C-alpha positions in Angstrom: -38.8 -22.8 21.7 -38.8 -26.5 21.2 -35.8 -27.8 19.4 -37.2 -28.0 15.9 -37.4 -24.1 15.8 -33.8 -23.7 18.0 -32.4 -25.5 14.6 -34.2 -23.6 12.2 -33.1 -20.5 14.1 -29.3 -22.2 13.9 -29.8 -22.9 10.3 -30.6 -19.1 9.7 -27.7 -18.0 11.1 -25.8 -20.7 9.4 -26.8 -19.0 5.9 -25.6 -15.6 7.1 -22.2 -17.1 8.2 -22.7 -15.9 11.6 -21.7 -19.3 13.0 -21.1 -18.6 16.4 -24.8 -18.0 16.7 -25.1 -20.5 14.8 -23.7 -23.6 16.8 -25.7 -21.2 19.9 -28.5 -22.4 18.7 -27.3 -25.8 17.5 -26.7 -26.3 21.2 -30.0 -25.3 22.6 -31.7 -27.9 19.9 -29.2 -30.7 21.8 -30.1 -29.9 24.8 -33.4 -30.6 24.6 -33.3 -33.1 21.8 -29.3 -35.4 22.0 -30.7 -37.6 19.4 -31.1 -34.7 17.5 -29.1 -36.0 13.9 -29.2 -32.5 12.0 -28.6 -30.0 14.8 -25.0 -32.6 15.0 -24.6 -32.4 11.4 -25.2 -28.7 10.7 -23.3 -27.3 14.1 -20.4 -30.0 12.1 -21.0 -27.5 9.2 -20.4 -24.9 11.3 -17.5 -25.6 12.9 -15.9 -27.1 9.4 -16.9 -23.2 8.0 -14.7 -22.0 10.9 -12.3 -24.5 10.1 -12.3 -26.4 13.2 -12.1 -29.2 11.4 -11.8 -31.6 14.3 -14.4 -30.7 16.5 -17.2 -31.2 12.9 -15.7 -35.1 12.2 -17.0 -35.4 15.8 -20.3 -33.9 15.3 -20.5 -35.9 12.0 -20.0 -38.9 13.6 -22.0 -38.7 16.5 -25.0 -37.7 13.9 -24.0 -41.0 12.1 -24.4 -43.0 15.1 -28.4 -41.6 15.5 -28.6 -42.4 11.9 -26.0 -44.6 10.2 -27.9 -43.9 6.7 -27.8 -39.8 6.2 -25.8 -39.3 2.6 -25.7 -35.9 3.3 -23.8 -36.3 6.6 -21.4 -38.7 4.9 -20.9 -36.1 2.3 -20.3 -33.4 4.5 -18.2 -35.7 6.2 -15.6 -36.6 3.5 -15.8 -32.6 2.5 -13.6 -32.2 5.4 -11.5 -34.6 5.1 -11.0 -33.2 1.6 -10.1 -29.9 3.7 -7.7 -32.0 5.9 -5.8 -34.0 2.8 -7.2 -36.9 3.9 -8.7 -37.8 0.2 -8.7 -41.7 1.0 -11.2 -41.1 4.0 -13.0 -37.8 2.0 -13.3 -40.9 -1.0 -14.1 -43.8 1.4 -17.1 -41.2 2.6 -18.1 -40.0 -0.6 -18.5 -43.8 -1.7 -21.1 -44.0 1.1 -23.1 -41.3 0.5 -23.1 -42.3 -2.8 -24.3 -45.9 -1.9 -27.4 -44.3 0.0 -28.4 -41.9 -2.5 -26.8 -42.6 -6.0 -28.5 -39.4 -7.2 -26.2 -37.4 -4.7 -24.8 -35.1 -7.5 -22.6 -33.2 -5.1 -21.3 -36.2 -3.7 -19.7 -37.0 -7.4 -18.3 -33.6 -7.6 -16.7 -34.0 -4.2 -15.2 -37.1 -5.2 -14.4 -36.0 -8.4 -12.4 -33.0 -6.5 -10.6 -35.9 -4.2 -9.5 -37.7 -7.2 -8.1 -34.8 -8.9 -6.4 -34.1 -5.6 -4.7 -37.4 -5.4 -3.6 -37.2 -8.9 -4.4 -41.1 -9.9 -7.6 -41.6 -11.2 -8.0 -38.6 -14.2 -10.6 -40.8 -15.9 -12.7 -41.5 -12.6 -12.1 -37.4 -11.8 -14.0 -37.1 -15.6 -17.0 -39.7 -14.7 -17.7 -38.8 -11.7 -18.2 -34.5 -13.0 -20.2 -36.0 -16.1 -22.3 -38.2 -13.7 -23.2 -35.1 -11.6 -24.7 -33.1 -14.4 -25.9 -35.9 -15.4 -28.2 -36.4 -12.6 -28.6 -32.1 -12.8 -28.2 -30.8 -16.1 -27.8 -27.3 -14.5 -25.6 -28.1 -12.0 -23.3 -24.8 -11.6 -20.5 -26.5 -9.7 -20.1 -29.3 -11.9 -19.8 -27.5 -14.8 -16.9 -25.1 -13.0 -15.1 -28.4 -11.4 -15.4 -30.1 -15.0 -14.5 -26.9 -16.9 -11.1 -26.4 -14.6 -10.4 -29.8 -14.7 -10.8 -29.9 -18.8 -8.2 -27.1 -18.5 -6.2 -28.7 -16.4 -5.7 -30.9 -19.2 -5.2 -28.8 -21.9 -8.7 -30.1 -23.0 -9.7 -26.4 -24.3 -11.8 -26.5 -26.4 -14.3 -29.0 -24.1 -13.4 -26.1 -21.3 -14.8 -23.3 -23.8 -17.8 -25.7 -23.7 -18.7 -25.9 -20.2 -18.1 -22.2 -20.0 -20.8 -21.9 -22.4 -23.3 -23.9 -20.7 -22.1 -21.8 -17.6 -23.5 -18.4 -19.2 -26.6 -19.8 -20.4 -27.1 -21.1 -16.7 -26.3 -17.9 -15.5 -25.7 -15.2 -18.1 -24.8 -12.2 -16.6 -22.4 -14.0 -14.1 -18.8 -12.0 -14.9 -16.0 -15.0 -13.8 -17.5 -17.8 -16.5 -17.2 -14.7 -19.1 -13.8 -13.9 -18.2 -12.3 -17.6 -18.0 -13.8 -18.2 -21.7 -12.2 -15.1 -22.6 -8.9 -16.5 -21.2 -8.8 -19.5 -22.8 -9.8 -17.8 -26.0 -6.6 -15.6 -25.7 -4.8 -18.6 -24.5 -5.8 -20.3 -28.4 -5.2 -16.7 -29.5 -8.5 -16.2 -30.8 -8.5 -12.6 -29.9 -11.5 -12.0 -31.6 -13.6 -14.7 -29.7 -12.2 -13.2 -26.4 -12.9 -9.7 -27.4 -16.7 -10.7 -28.1 -17.0 -12.0 -25.0 -15.6 -8.6 -22.9 -17.4 -6.3 -25.1 -20.7 -8.2 -24.2 -19.4 -7.8 -20.1 -18.7 -4.2 -21.1 -22.4 -3.5 -22.0 -23.1 -5.6 -18.7 -20.8 -3.5 -16.8 -19.9 -0.4 -18.5 -17.9 1.4 -15.8 -15.3 -1.9 -15.0 -12.0 -0.5 -15.3 -10.5 -4.3 -15.5 -12.5 -5.4 -18.1 -11.1 -2.2 -20.2 -7.5 -3.4 -19.4 -8.4 -6.7 -19.9 -9.3 -6.1 -23.5 -7.0 -3.5 -24.5 -4.4 -6.1 -23.5 -5.8 -8.5 -26.2 -6.2 -5.3 -28.9 -2.4 -5.0 -27.7 -1.7 -8.9 -28.7 -3.4 -8.1 -32.2 -1.6 -5.0 -32.7 -4.9 -2.5 -33.0 -2.7 -0.2 -31.1 -5.2 2.5 -31.7 -8.0 0.4 -29.8 -5.2 0.0 -27.4 -5.1 3.6 -26.0 -8.6 4.4 -26.6 -9.3 1.1 -23.6 -6.7 2.0 -21.5 -7.4 5.5 -21.5 -11.3 4.7 -20.5 -9.4 2.8 -17.7 -7.6 5.6 -17.0 -11.1 7.8 -16.4 -12.1 5.5 -14.1 -9.3 4.8 -11.9 -6.6 7.5 -12.7 -4.5 6.5 -9.8 -2.9 3.0 -11.8 0.4 3.5 -12.5 0.8 0.5 -14.0 -1.4 1.4 -16.6 0.0 4.6 -17.3 3.1 2.9 -18.3 1.5 0.4 -20.2 0.1 3.3 -22.8 3.1 5.3 -22.7 4.7 2.0 -23.7 2.3 2.2 -26.8 2.5 5.8 -27.3 6.0 5.5 -27.4 5.3 2.4 -30.3 3.7 4.3 -32.3 6.1 7.6 -32.4 4.0 9.5 -30.6 7.0 11.1 -28.2 5.0 14.0 -26.5 2.1 11.7 -25.1 4.7 8.9 -24.0 6.8 10.9 -21.8 3.5 12.2 -20.3 2.2 9.4 -19.5 5.5 8.1 -17.7 5.9 11.3 -16.1 2.4 10.4 -15.0 3.4 7.1 -13.9 6.2 8.5 -11.6 3.6 10.6 -9.6 2.7 8.0 -8.3 5.6 5.3 -7.7 8.3 8.4 -7.4 11.1 5.8 -6.1 10.9 3.5 -9.2 13.7 3.0 -10.9 12.5 1.4 -14.1 10.2 4.4 -15.3 13.1 6.9 -14.9 15.1 5.1 -17.0 12.1 4.4 -19.7 11.9 8.1 -19.4 15.8 8.6 -20.1 15.4 6.2 -22.9 12.7 8.1 -24.8 13.8 11.5 -24.0 17.1 10.2 -26.1 15.3 8.9 -29.1 13.2 11.8 -28.9 16.4 14.2 -29.0 16.0 15.7 -25.6 19.1 14.8 -24.5 19.7 17.2 -21.6 16.0 16.0 -20.2 17.4 12.3 -20.9 20.7 13.0 -18.8 18.4 15.1 -15.7 16.8 11.3 -15.6 20.2 9.3 -15.8 21.2 11.6 -12.8 18.4 10.4 -10.9 19.3 7.1 -11.9 22.8 7.2 -11.0 22.1 8.9 -7.5 19.4 6.3 -6.7 21.6 3.2 -8.0 24.8 4.0 -9.4 25.8 0.6 -11.5 28.0 0.7 -14.7 25.3 0.0 -17.3 24.0 3.6 -16.4 27.3 5.2 -16.5 27.6 4.1 -19.9 24.1 4.7 -21.1 25.0 8.7 -19.7 28.2 8.8 -21.1 27.0 8.2 -24.6 24.3 10.6 -24.2 27.4 12.9 -23.1 28.9 11.7 -26.5 25.9 12.6 -28.5 26.0 16.0 -27.6 29.6 16.7 -28.3 31.0 16.3 -24.4 33.8 14.3 -24.9 35.1 15.2 -21.4 32.5 14.2 -19.5 31.4 11.1 -21.9 35.1 9.5 -20.9 34.4 10.4 -17.1 31.4 8.1 -17.1 32.9 5.3 -19.4 36.1 5.5 -16.7 33.5 5.3 -13.6 31.6 3.0 -15.2 35.1 0.8 -15.8 35.8 1.1 -12.0 32.0 0.2 -11.2 32.0 -2.8 -12.9 33.0 -6.5 -11.6 35.8 -8.1 -13.4 34.4 -11.4 -14.1 33.3 -13.5 -16.7 30.0 -12.6 -16.0 30.8 -9.2 -17.2 33.3 -9.3 -19.7 30.9 -7.8 -22.3 30.4 -4.9 -20.7 33.6 -4.8 -19.5 34.9 -4.9 -23.1 31.8 -2.6 -24.5 32.7 0.2 -21.7 36.4 -0.4 -23.3 35.4 0.6 -26.9 33.4 3.6 -26.3 35.7 5.3 -24.3 38.2 4.8 -26.6 36.2 6.1 -29.3 35.8 9.0 -27.4 39.5 9.6 -27.0 39.7 9.2 -30.7 36.9 12.1 -30.9 39.7 13.9 -28.6 42.5 13.1 -31.0 44.1 11.0 -28.5 45.4 8.4 -30.0 47.3 6.5 -27.8 44.9 6.4 -25.2 42.1 4.7 -28.5 45.1 2.3 -28.8 45.1 1.4 -25.1 41.4 1.1 -24.6 40.6 -0.5 -28.3 43.5 -3.2 -27.4 41.6 -3.6 -24.3 38.5 -4.3 -25.3 39.5 -6.8 -28.4 41.6 -9.0 -25.4 38.1 -8.8 -23.7 36.4 -10.0 -26.9 34.7 -7.3 -28.3 34.0 -7.2 -32.4 35.5 -3.4 -33.6 33.9 -2.5 -36.2 36.7 -2.6 -38.9 36.1 1.0 -40.5 37.1 2.3 -37.2 40.0 0.6 -37.0 41.0 1.8 -40.5 40.1 5.2 -39.3 42.6 5.6 -35.8 45.0 3.8 -38.5 45.2 6.5 -40.8 45.0 9.4 -37.7 47.0 7.5 -35.5 49.6 6.4 -38.0 50.3 3.2 -36.6 48.9 -0.2 -36.8 47.8 -0.5 -33.5 
């Protein structure tokens, strides 16, 4: 094989991403022709893609000694300097590439990227991206770079226009629709965002992430039935997403469909058996639904896992609701023993004393009730006047 054949074989491996084999054949080409500039440049690209930037720069320098007017070599070396964070050297190389070839669209894009990273000349960034798409009106990389920069600058209409152009160029690209939908969602243009998801779902009807995304937007619109429909479809495709069961359970709860909410949180708990927050949600829903024994069961498991003061207070309130005053008082007492006695926990302290005081009142133990109510007031808790009046009447004392 001659040098050209080795070079072309190396380029094929380079395109496939087999960089070791590409370098092997570029080496062969260079052995046969020590002044083969393109082989040095292509070997530099391979080293660049492998992250061996210093070796890549060496190859580009050799290539430029052989041919000082190759804009492509300057552009590639500039990209390597860009990856090394050496912006001034990168810009210098892109300038040289543009000087040699004023119609080199990629050089303008890369120079714009370098100026963007430097955060010093935003007008130059846009100017370079504009020039790139002026030279090549279908330059995908140019529109992507400019759209991203517009988004960074909060120029959202301009970013939308660029993603719209990208969709015209590549109408089946999932990412462009998603990025445009994300901007529409951020602008609270929910119908436009949903329209983009609708188009994507026609192309990718089994993409569970798309149903999740559209469902989240329906949630922001308050269209709860549509949210449930999308989350249900997503879960049919991927039934292992415990987080999505939680989200659908939350929607069911908001709609007052407690059985469905409990079923979804229970399913989430099967997937994430150590997630304390799911136990807490189940306990809260069961309590709201009047399933007090089930709520206590979940609080028992939570307390076994964490045992913090808030959990004892919550379980105590359920015992109180059931009329099990001794158990309620025991939980309030445990909470008060558990709470840190510092300014940051004064409210929890004072609330705990208030709850226990009310429970003692129900037991007609008025002296202990007054002790706790007075302590709650000392800590800053505002006792309802109606309860104070009832306690005064029942205890025949003022405080």
